[in-house]
C-alpha positions in Angstrom: -4.6 -17.5 39.7 -5.4 -21.6 39.3 -3.2 -23.9 38.9 -4.0 -27.0 36.9 -3.3 -30.8 38.3 -1.4 -31.5 35.3 1.3 -28.2 36.8 1.6 -30.0 40.0 2.0 -33.2 38.6 4.9 -32.2 36.6 6.7 -30.1 39.4 6.1 -33.0 42.0 7.5 -36.0 39.2 10.6 -33.4 38.2 12.6 -34.1 41.3 10.8 -37.9 42.2 14.0 -39.0 43.9 14.5 -36.1 46.4 13.4 -36.9 49.7 10.6 -34.1 49.2 9.8 -35.4 45.9 9.3 -39.0 47.3 7.4 -37.5 50.2 4.9 -35.5 47.6 4.6 -38.7 45.3 3.7 -40.7 48.7 0.7 -38.3 49.0 -0.7 -38.8 45.8 -3.8 -41.0 45.3 -1.7 -43.9 43.6 1.9 -43.2 44.6 3.3 -44.5 41.6 7.0 -43.7 41.5 6.7 -42.9 37.4 4.1 -41.3 35.7 2.2 -43.4 33.6 2.4 -42.7 30.1 -1.1 -42.6 28.9 -1.7 -45.7 26.7 -3.4 -45.3 22.8 -6.3 -47.1 22.5 -5.9 -50.7 22.2 -6.8 -53.3 19.4 -7.3 -56.3 21.5 -10.1 -58.5 20.3 -13.0 -58.1 23.4 -12.6 -61.4 25.7 -16.1 -61.2 26.7 -18.7 -62.6 24.6 -21.3 -60.7 23.2 -19.8 -57.5 24.5 -21.6 -54.4 23.6 -19.1 -51.4 22.7 -19.7 -48.4 24.4 -20.0 -46.8 21.0 -23.4 -47.9 21.0 -24.5 -46.2 23.9 -26.9 -43.5 23.8 -25.2 -40.6 23.3 -27.0 -38.6 25.9 -25.6 -40.3 28.3 -22.3 -38.8 27.7 -24.1 -35.2 28.6 -25.3 -36.3 32.6 -28.4 -34.9 32.2 -30.4 -37.9 33.1 -29.7 -40.0 36.4 -29.4 -43.7 36.1 -26.4 -44.3 34.5 -23.7 -45.9 36.3 -20.1 -46.4 35.5 -18.3 -49.9 37.3 -15.2 -51.5 38.1 -12.9 -53.3 40.5 -10.2 -52.3 42.9 -7.7 -55.0 43.1 -6.2 -55.5 45.9 -2.4 -57.2 47.3 -1.0 -60.0 45.1 -4.1 -59.3 43.2 -5.8 -61.8 45.3 -8.4 -59.7 46.6 -11.0 -57.0 45.5 -13.7 -54.6 45.9 -16.4 -53.6 43.2 -17.2 -50.0 42.5 -20.1 -48.9 41.2 -20.9 -44.9 40.2 -23.4 -42.8 39.1 -22.7 -40.6 36.3 -24.8 -37.7 37.1 -24.7 -37.6 40.7 -21.2 -38.9 41.8 -23.0 -41.1 44.2 -20.8 -44.5 44.9 -21.5 -47.8 46.5 -18.6 -49.8 47.4 -19.2 -53.6 47.5 -17.6 -56.4 49.3 -16.6 -59.4 47.1 -15.4 -63.0 48.2 -13.4 -63.1 44.6 -13.0 -62.0 41.3 -15.2 -65.0 39.6 -17.8 -63.5 37.1 -20.9 -65.1 39.2 -19.5 -63.5 42.3 -19.1 -59.9 41.1 -22.2 -59.8 39.3 -24.0 -61.4 41.8 -23.0 -58.6 44.4 -23.4 -55.4 41.8 -26.7 -56.9 41.3 -27.9 -57.2 44.6 -26.8 -53.8 45.7 -28.2 -52.1 42.2 -31.9 -53.5 43.2 -32.1 -51.9 46.0 -33.1 -48.8 43.5 -35.7 -48.1 41.7 -36.0 -49.3 37.8 -35.6 -45.6 37.0 -32.2 -45.2 38.6 -31.3 -48.7 37.1 -30.6 -47.5 33.0 -27.3 -48.6 32.1 -23.8 -49.5 33.5 -20.3 -49.1 31.5 -17.6 -51.3 32.6 -14.1 -51.9 31.2 -12.9 -55.2 29.5 -12.3 -57.2 32.8 -13.5 -61.1 32.6 -15.4 -60.4 35.8 -18.1 -58.9 33.5 -18.2 -62.0 31.2 -21.6 -62.6 33.2 -22.9 -59.2 31.6 -25.9 -61.0 30.0 -27.0 -62.3 33.6 -26.7 -59.1 35.0 -28.4 -57.3 32.2 -31.7 -59.2 32.6 -31.7 -59.3 36.6 -31.2 -55.8 37.1 -33.2 -54.2 33.6 -30.0 -52.4 32.7 -27.7 -51.9 29.6 -24.4 -53.0 29.7 -21.9 -51.4 27.7 -17.9 -51.7 27.6 -15.4 -49.1 27.1 -12.5 -49.8 24.8 -9.2 -51.5 25.7 -6.5 -49.2 27.4 -9.1 -46.5 27.1 -10.0 -45.6 31.1 -10.7 -41.8 30.5 -14.3 -43.2 28.4 -15.3 -44.1 32.4 -13.6 -41.2 33.9 -16.1 -40.8 36.7 -15.4 -44.1 38.1 -11.3 -43.9 37.6 -11.7 -40.9 39.7 -13.7 -42.5 42.4 -11.3 -45.4 42.4 -8.4 -42.6 43.1 -10.2 -41.5 45.8 -11.4 -44.8 47.5 -7.4 -45.3 47.3 -6.8 -42.8 49.9 -8.6 -45.1 52.4 -7.2 -48.3 51.1 -3.4 -47.8 49.4 -2.2 -50.1 47.2 -1.3 -53.1 48.4 -4.6 -53.8 51.0 -5.4 -57.1 51.6 -9.2 -56.6 50.9 -10.1 -59.9 52.4 -9.1 -58.1 55.8 -11.1 -55.0 54.9 -14.5 -55.2 56.8 -17.6 -54.5 55.2 -17.9 -51.4 58.2 -14.9 -50.3 56.8 -15.9 -50.5 52.8 -19.3 -48.4 54.6 -17.7 -45.9 56.2 -15.6 -45.3 53.1 -18.4 -44.8 51.3 -20.5 -42.8 53.7 -17.6 -40.3 53.7 -17.2 -39.9 49.7 -21.3 -39.7 49.2 -21.3 -37.1 52.1 -18.1 -35.0 50.6 -19.3 -31.6 49.1 -17.7 -32.1 45.5 -16.8 -28.9 43.1 -18.4 -30.5 39.9 -21.6 -30.8 42.0 -21.5 -27.3 42.9 -20.3 -28.1 46.3 -23.2 -30.4 46.7 -22.9 -33.8 48.1 -23.6 -37.2 46.0 -26.3 -38.0 48.7 -27.5 -34.4 48.2 -27.6 -34.9 44.2 -29.2 -38.2 44.6 -32.1 -37.4 47.1 -32.7 -34.5 44.9 -32.8 -36.5 42.0 -35.2 -39.3 43.2 -37.4 -36.3 44.6 -37.7 -34.8 41.1 -38.0 -38.7 39.7 -41.1 -39.1 42.2 -42.7 -35.7 41.6 -42.7 -35.9 37.7 -44.3 -39.6 38.5 -46.8 -38.0 40.7 -47.8 -35.5 37.9 -48.0 -38.2 35.1 -50.4 -40.0 37.2 
């Protein structure tokens, strides 16, 4: 027998006002007092100039057969006054948790570029972000990293499901209401290491670190054969 996550959530929220219900909700990644209704795809005009829609992203990216395609977002802190950036590789689920001093687009994109550019070019193919203005500097980021930058549709978080799921896991370390200006780089690195060394069912119980190492080894071998 297997029980879907949807059945578990329905059971918990059916009696959300009870003592047990409130306790179980407190254990959930986001701890929302009510279940949020899934929003339909928004028709809002994209506020980011020259944004390239996810509709133009090559179809093979969705298949997760090739390494080097990433999803990114911010995790917002207390009072929306602090944040961290998260960047997740779609195939391996390898994540970077990046400290940022502000949500200004130049601060965010420079922090992401600094982190991503430690990787070899074959691991930097594309990045898919939501429509937050922190990515308004996307053309600079694309030039700096060599990555194609795509934007999901408004209110369509499922188009970046890997990143949304990872942010939920990160919230277990830094719950809603965390002031990220008081979180140290060491604490962020510890959470990152924990997630990258956690066996994942979707990866055949390998860890993101193991998957990334395998992909890098395969890439180096292929380059050796070709050369």
